[in-house]
C-alpha positions in Angstrom: 71.9 -49.5 -47.7 74.7 -46.9 -48.0 76.4 -46.3 -44.6 79.3 -43.9 -44.0 81.8 -44.2 -41.3 80.6 -42.1 -38.4 81.7 -42.1 -34.8 79.9 -40.7 -31.8 81.9 -38.1 -29.8 81.4 -38.6 -26.1 81.5 -35.7 -23.8 83.7 -36.0 -20.6 81.8 -36.7 -17.4 82.7 -33.5 -15.5 80.9 -34.6 -12.4 83.6 -37.3 -11.9 86.3 -34.7 -11.9 87.1 -33.7 -8.3 88.3 -30.2 -9.3 85.0 -29.6 -11.1 83.1 -30.9 -8.0 85.0 -28.4 -5.8 84.3 -25.6 -8.2 80.7 -26.5 -8.4 80.4 -26.4 -4.6 82.0 -22.9 -4.6 79.8 -21.5 -7.3 77.7 -18.3 -6.6 74.1 -18.6 -7.6 71.9 -15.7 -8.7 70.5 -15.3 -5.1 74.0 -15.0 -3.7 75.1 -12.6 -6.4 72.0 -10.4 -5.7 72.7 -10.4 -2.0 76.5 -9.8 -2.5 76.2 -5.9 -3.0 74.6 -5.7 0.4 77.6 -7.4 2.0 79.7 -4.2 2.2 76.8 -2.3 3.8 76.3 -5.2 6.2 80.0 -5.1 7.1 79.9 -1.4 7.5 76.9 -1.7 9.8 78.8 -4.2 11.9 81.9 -1.9 12.0 79.7 1.1 13.0 78.0 -1.0 15.7 81.4 -2.1 17.1 82.7 1.5 16.9 79.6 2.9 18.5 79.8 0.3 21.3 83.4 1.2 22.0 82.7 4.9 21.8 79.7 4.6 24.1 81.7 2.5 26.5 84.4 5.2 26.5 81.9 8.0 27.0 80.3 6.0 29.8 83.6 5.6 31.5 84.3 9.3 31.1 80.9 10.3 32.5 81.3 7.9 35.4 84.7 9.4 36.1 83.2 13.0 36.0 80.4 12.0 38.3 82.3 9.8 40.7 85.6 11.7 40.8 85.4 15.3 39.6 81.9 16.2 40.7 82.4 14.4 44.0 85.7 16.3 44.5 84.0 19.7 43.9 81.1 18.8 46.2 83.4 17.4 48.9 85.6 20.5 48.8 82.4 22.7 49.2 81.3 20.6 52.2 84.7 20.7 53.7 84.7 24.5 53.4 81.2 24.5 55.1 82.5 22.3 57.9 85.5 24.6 58.3 83.2 27.7 58.6 81.0 25.9 61.1 84.0 24.8 63.1 85.3 28.4 63.3 81.8 29.6 64.5 81.5 26.8 67.1 85.1 27.3 68.2 84.7 31.0 68.9 81.4 30.3 70.8 83.2 27.6 72.8 86.0 29.9 73.8 83.5 32.6 74.8 80.9 30.5 76.5 83.1 27.5 77.5 80.0 25.4 76.5 80.4 21.6 76.3 77.7 21.6 73.6 79.7 24.0 71.4 82.7 21.7 71.8 80.7 18.7 70.8 79.4 20.5 67.7 83.0 21.6 66.9 84.2 18.0 67.1 81.3 16.8 65.0 82.2 19.2 62.2 85.9 18.2 62.6 84.9 14.5 62.1 82.9 15.5 59.0 85.9 17.4 57.6 88.2 14.4 58.1 85.7 11.9 56.7 85.4 14.0 53.5 89.2 14.3 53.4 89.5 10.5 53.6 87.0 10.0 50.8 88.9 12.6 48.6 92.1 10.7 49.4 90.6 7.5 48.0 90.1 9.2 44.6 92.5 8.2 41.7 93.5 11.9 41.2 94.2 12.5 45.0 98.0 12.4 44.5 97.9 15.8 42.8 95.8 17.4 45.6 97.2 19.3 48.7 95.5 17.0 51.2 98.5 16.5 53.5 99.0 20.2 53.9 95.3 20.7 54.3 95.2 18.0 57.1 98.2 19.6 58.9 96.6 23.1 58.7 93.3 21.8 60.0 95.0 20.0 62.9 96.6 23.3 64.0 93.3 25.0 63.4 91.5 22.5 65.7 94.2 22.8 68.4 94.0 26.6 68.3 90.3 26.5 69.3 90.2 23.5 71.6 93.5 23.1 73.3 93.5 24.8 76.7 97.3 25.2 76.7 97.2 26.8 73.4 94.4 29.0 74.4 96.3 30.1 77.5 99.3 30.9 75.4 97.4 33.0 72.9 94.4 34.7 74.4 91.2 34.3 72.5 89.9 37.5 71.0 93.4 38.9 70.9 94.9 40.3 67.8 97.5 37.6 67.6 94.8 34.8 68.0 92.6 36.4 65.3 95.6 36.8 63.0 96.7 33.1 63.4 93.2 31.7 63.1 92.5 33.9 60.1 95.7 32.9 58.5 95.0 29.2 58.9 91.4 29.6 57.8 92.4 31.6 54.7 95.1 29.1 53.8 92.7 26.1 54.1 90.0 28.0 52.2 92.5 28.7 49.4 93.6 25.0 49.3 89.9 23.9 49.1 89.3 26.4 46.3 92.4 24.9 44.5 90.8 21.5 44.9 87.5 22.8 43.5 89.3 24.4 40.6 91.3 21.2 39.9 88.0 19.3 39.9 86.4 21.8 37.5 89.4 21.7 35.2 89.5 17.9 35.2 85.8 17.9 34.6 86.1 20.3 31.7 89.0 18.3 30.1 87.1 15.1 30.3 84.0 16.7 28.8 86.2 18.0 25.9 87.6 14.5 25.5 84.1 13.1 25.4 83.2 15.7 22.8 86.2 14.8 20.7 85.3 11.1 20.9 81.8 11.9 19.8 83.0 14.0 16.8 85.6 11.3 15.9 83.0 8.6 16.1 80.6 10.6 13.9 83.3 11.2 11.3 84.4 7.6 11.2 80.7 6.5 11.0 80.1 8.9 8.2 83.2 7.7 6.4 82.4 4.1 6.8 78.8 4.7 5.7 80.0 6.5 2.6 82.6 3.7 1.9 79.9 1.0 2.4 77.6 2.8 0.0 80.3 3.2 -2.6 81.4 -0.4 -2.3 77.8 -1.6 -2.4 77.0 0.5 -5.5 80.3 -0.7 -7.1 79.5 -4.3 -6.4 75.9 -3.9 -7.5 77.1 -2.2 -10.7 79.6 -4.9 -11.5 77.1 -7.7 -10.8 74.3 -6.0 -12.6 76.5 -5.4 -15.7 77.6 -9.0 -15.6 74.1 -10.4 -15.2 72.8 -8.0 -17.9 75.6 -9.0 -20.3 74.9 -12.7 -19.7 71.2 -12.2 -20.2 71.9 -10.2 -23.4 74.1 -13.0 -24.7 71.5 -15.6 -23.8 68.9 -13.5 -25.7 71.1 -13.2 -28.7 71.8 -17.0 -28.6 68.1 -17.7 -28.4 67.4 -15.5 -31.4 70.3 -17.2 -33.4 69.1 -20.7 -32.5 65.5 -19.8 -33.2 66.6 -18.7 -36.6 67.8 -22.3 -37.3 71.5 -22.0 -36.5 71.5 -25.0 -34.1 75.3 -25.2 -34.1 75.6 -21.9 -32.3 77.2 -22.3 -28.9 76.7 -19.4 -26.4 80.0 -19.0 -24.5 78.6 -18.5 -21.0 80.6 -20.2 -18.3 79.2 -18.5 -15.2 78.6 -21.0 -12.4 75.1 -19.9 -11.6 71.6 -20.5 -12.8 72.3 -18.5 -16.0 75.2 -20.7 -16.8 73.0 -23.7 -16.3 70.4 -22.1 -18.5 73.1 -21.6 -21.2 74.0 -25.3 -20.8 70.4 -26.2 -21.2 70.2 -24.0 -24.3 73.2 -25.7 -25.8 71.5 -29.1 -25.2 68.3 -27.8 -26.6 70.1 -26.6 -29.7 71.8 -30.0 -30.1 68.5 -31.7 -29.7 66.9 -29.4 -32.2 69.7 -30.1 -34.6 69.2 -33.8 -34.3 65.5 -33.4 -34.7 66.0 -31.4 -37.8 68.4 -34.0 -39.2 65.9 -36.7 -38.4 63.1 -34.6 -39.9 65.1 -34.0 -43.1 66.1 -37.7 -43.1 62.8 -39.2 -42.1 60.6 -40.9 -44.7 57.8 -38.5 -45.8 55.2 -41.4 -45.9 55.8 -43.2 -42.6 57.6 -40.4 -40.8 60.1 -43.0 -39.6 63.9 -42.1 -39.4 65.7 -42.6 -42.7 69.0 -44.0 -43.8 71.2 -41.5 -42.1 69.5 -42.0 -38.7 69.7 -45.8 -39.2 73.4 -45.5 -40.0 74.2 -43.3 -37.0 72.2 -45.4 -34.5 73.8 -48.7 -35.7 77.3 -47.2 -35.6 76.7 -45.8 -32.1 75.3 -49.1 -30.7 78.1 -51.2 -32.3 80.7 -48.7 -30.9 79.3 -49.5 -27.4 79.7 -53.2 -28.1 76.0 -53.7 -27.5 74.5 -57.2 -27.9 72.1 -56.3 -30.7 70.4 -57.7 -33.8 70.3 -55.6 -36.9 67.3 -56.7 -39.0 66.5 -55.7 -42.6 62.9 -56.1 -43.5 62.0 -56.3 -47.2 58.7 -57.0 -49.0 58.8 -59.6 -51.8 56.9 -58.9 -55.1 56.0 -55.4 -54.0 57.0 -53.8 -57.3 54.5 -56.1 -59.2 51.8 -55.2 -56.7 52.5 -51.5 -57.3 52.4 -52.0 -61.0 49.1 -53.8 -60.8 47.3 -51.6 -58.2 49.1 -48.3 -58.4 51.1 -46.2 -55.9 48.2 -45.3 -53.7 47.5 -48.9 -52.7 51.2 -49.5 -52.5 51.5 -46.7 -50.0 48.7 -48.3 -48.0 50.8 -51.5 -47.8 53.9 -49.6 -46.7 51.9 -47.8 -44.0 50.3 -51.1 -42.8 53.8 -52.7 -42.7 55.1 -49.8 -40.7 52.2 -50.1 -38.2 52.8 -53.9 -37.9 56.5 -53.3 -37.1 55.8 -50.6 -34.6 53.2 -52.8 -32.8 55.6 -55.8 -32.7 58.4 -53.7 -31.3 56.2 -52.2 -28.6 55.1 -55.7 -27.6 58.5 -57.6 -27.8 61.2 -54.9 -27.9 62.7 -52.6 -25.3 62.9 -48.8 -24.8 66.2 -48.6 -26.8 64.8 -50.4 -29.8 65.0 -48.5 -33.1 62.8 -48.6 -36.2 63.8 -46.9 -39.5 62.5 -46.7 -43.0 65.3 -47.0 -45.6 62.9 -46.2 -48.4 60.3 -48.0 -50.6 59.5 -51.4 -49.1 62.7 -51.6 -47.0 62.7 -51.2 -43.2 65.3 -51.6 -40.5 65.0 -52.7 -36.9 67.7 -52.5 -34.2 66.7 -54.6 -31.2 68.1 -56.8 -28.4 69.7 -60.1 -29.4 67.5 -61.9 -26.9 64.2 -60.7 -28.3 64.8 -60.3 -32.0 63.5 -63.8 -33.0 60.1 -63.4 -31.3 59.9 -59.9 -32.7 60.6 -60.9 -36.3 58.3 -63.9 -36.1 55.4 -61.7 -34.9 56.1 -59.2 -37.8 56.1 -62.0 -40.4 53.0 -63.7 -38.9 50.9 -60.5 -38.8 52.1 -59.4 -42.3 51.1 -62.7 -43.8 47.7 -62.5 -42.1 46.9 -59.0 -43.3 48.5 -58.7 -46.7 45.9 -60.6 -48.7 43.3 -58.0 -47.8 45.0 -55.5 -50.1 44.5 -57.7 -53.2 41.3 -57.9 -55.2 39.1 -60.9 -54.7 40.0 -62.5 -58.0 43.8 -62.2 -57.3 43.3 -63.6 -53.8 41.4 -66.6 -55.2 44.1 -67.3 -57.7 46.9 -66.7 -55.2 48.9 -64.5 -57.6 48.7 -61.6 -59.9 49.5 -61.5 -63.6 51.7 -58.6 -64.8 54.2 -57.8 -67.6 57.9 -57.7 -66.8 60.3 -55.1 -68.2 60.7 -57.1 -71.4 57.0 -57.0 -71.9 56.4 -60.7 -71.2 53.5 -61.6 -69.0 54.4 -63.3 -65.8 52.7 -64.4 -62.6 53.7 -63.0 -59.1 52.7 -64.7 -55.9 51.0 -62.8 -53.0 53.5 -60.6 -51.3 55.7 -62.1 -48.6 58.3 -60.8 -46.3 62.1 -61.4 -46.0 63.9 -60.5 -42.9 67.8 -60.6 -42.7 69.1 -60.5 -39.1 72.8 -59.8 -38.3 73.7 -60.7 -34.7 76.4 -58.6 -33.0 76.7 -60.0 -29.5 79.6 -57.9 -28.2 81.6 -58.5 -31.3 84.3 -55.7 -31.2 85.3 -56.2 -34.8 81.8 -55.5 -36.1 81.0 -52.0 -37.5 78.0 -50.6 -39.4 79.6 -51.0 -42.8 80.3 -54.7 -42.2 76.9 -55.2 -40.7 75.3 -53.5 -43.7 77.2 -55.8 -46.1 76.2 -58.9 -44.3 72.6 -57.9 -44.0 72.4 -57.1 -47.7 73.8 -60.5 -48.6 71.5 -62.3 -46.2 68.5 -60.3 -47.6 69.4 -61.4 -51.1 69.5 -65.0 -50.0 66.2 -64.7 -48.1 64.4 -63.2 -51.2 65.5 -66.3 -53.2 63.5 -68.5 -50.9 59.7 -68.9 -51.3 57.3 -67.3 -48.8 58.1 -65.2 -45.8 61.4 -66.1 -44.2 63.8 -64.9 -41.4 67.4 -65.5 -42.1 70.0 -64.8 -39.4 73.7 -65.0 -39.3 76.3 -65.2 -36.5 79.6 -64.3 -38.2 83.0 -63.8 -36.6 85.3 -60.9 -37.5 86.5 -62.4 -40.7 85.4 -61.4 -44.2 82.0 -62.3 -45.5 82.1 -65.8 -47.0 81.5 -66.2 -50.7 79.2 -69.1 -50.1 75.9 -68.6 -48.3 76.0 -72.2 -47.1 77.9 -71.0 -44.0 77.6 -73.2 -40.9 76.5 -70.3 -38.8 73.7 -69.2 -41.1 70.2 -70.3 -40.1 66.9 -70.0 -42.0 63.7 -69.8 -40.0 60.5 -70.1 -42.1 
């Protein structure tokens, strides 16, 4: 068996790399990439919500200030003016009628005036209001109408009294109007401020919305182009691989489902390449892997220092059988032998056992060193039990067939038997597929020199193959 020197290239285990593990955890899947364009819009919505909340809070504060301060100031000034008018009326009646009831009504309106003045004083903007002057004028106004001494000095109804009372009243009315005007101006200013806040909030909201839409469309465009490009490359790679170019490797390194699909596509292409090689190398009759597959598998197992047995299976006197009965019956023997080997491996072997058909009547089995002997004995036993059925009755009765050799001389050839040469490699680091093939060929030649079906095994060290077959480690099992 011709075996070239081939070595299996092992891929690095990326999962053991901590950097790869961190990158794998950070990868963006298709779902995240599809959601990503909506992120700017989501952020814009949050920003708009925050801005709206702040704007509403500011508008609420302004409206509360207008209602609780400015509107109240205007209403209080109006009521103070009403109280002042009522006081003037009750004061004049009191001076004319000298009625206690009128005086009480005058004092009641006076208290209302001061209560309103106290409330206005409590306002934040009261510092800019003429409240002290207003209080002083009102005190003089009250004394003018109620103080007996003052009334005796200035006679009620006189021109001097009317002039002084009118002057005080007009001045207080003017101050109250100034307060009303100040409240209205403050109210108007705050309303304008609220309007500016609303316009500014609308402008910022519109700008943020436009920015979010642009960013979302940009992200969507980039991701869509990236996904479309990746899908296009995957489609091209699929077409190339389907055309039979299994060595094509799509360069797609995205850390998402498409990247995983590209990796699966590369593995599929590699598997298809191996299947194609096995198909081209496989035996057309038995459909078993041929010499190249046997060579690669043996080389790989030996490189792994596996404890294995490499068994060569050969049929003795097969050529004479072919010459006597023809190739059709010879093919039946080959197929029957292949079936026997398959069944025995299924019964005694393991999942990693390998069966190959080198060609003609030569087979190869790679199995575990612990099970090879029972496996080989089963193959030999079943072959010996079934092979006689392929001979004619007369040849079976004689126990041989008569045929001419290449020199034209008639010779007799016994019923076919089987020779198995087993090379044991139990963790032997110096063993390679070339040396194993040489030892197996030598053992097979020795086995074929022995009568009947035989299993020959050898446990050799790393030294050269000995010239003599009478090696102390060689055992013959018949």
